[in-house]
Steps between C-alpha positions, in 0.01 A plus 500: 500500500635843405473826684555864435586798713317828443404819688180457717160644410224589719304190411797298644458660856262232634737216393793678651316543825397135502877373433638732760231419759580127447865546550456722795284237660793260471734773666707541167435876470308783658133555388391802309147649484291505188491872512866520533544271193272732292703794596826320398376296201744706273797373698421120450605248245315180452584157366214346306455158365376401152123554604580855645494383866716704729763238644749746648557864595764755613507856559746785478483766777729797484625584843747793426686668231700202406355225718196267415349184633398168346167460683233237509670245305288192484451200269216237523647185662392289211673743263840484688828369378439658149709821563199732538643651811828576336329639193267721704795639712694561186208698353475711814882554480481611140219741580713638786786554261279689265413733783863574590505269812838369585434290819228231554393359835264226617355410850440140470419169678686316224854643487641202319300605180637853517847372556484317174388824334818681635344673804712500833362522855531826671378648836136624473634826669716561169155573330370796708268609206317168517478509886354841526279471192342159563658282762426747781131452428506120469350281779820295505731799575734500671504124518533432118597153394568594148859511367617830344706450173633751244642469150681773309376518145755534222 
């Protein structure tokens, strides 16, 4: 079965929400509200199968002048091991480069994936833009269990 990566559209939001909700219930990422997803739909990429079903998602969130985050990366379990996570991450990174971003980061429960993508572990405190913009408001702050990782784009 083939798949393609494309920018998300408004009619994808419910599928994005359902996928993120499913993964959040498994403790693999933090949930996002439906209203937040509609507000941020332009920052999302989706992977879709031959029938047009959304089987993976990832978002780009600009944090500061040259810093952005790979956010809400998720692939349906039955669609795993096909390189979709890698392709979605690369789509986000390519979009970041077009915007002039030179450094990416991710907060993740799956650091091994991001290590394979060239990210390295850093202290969360090295990302003050993220802490004050988002983390500070999170119910898990300051007891965050996510691993902070960064990658310099070339």
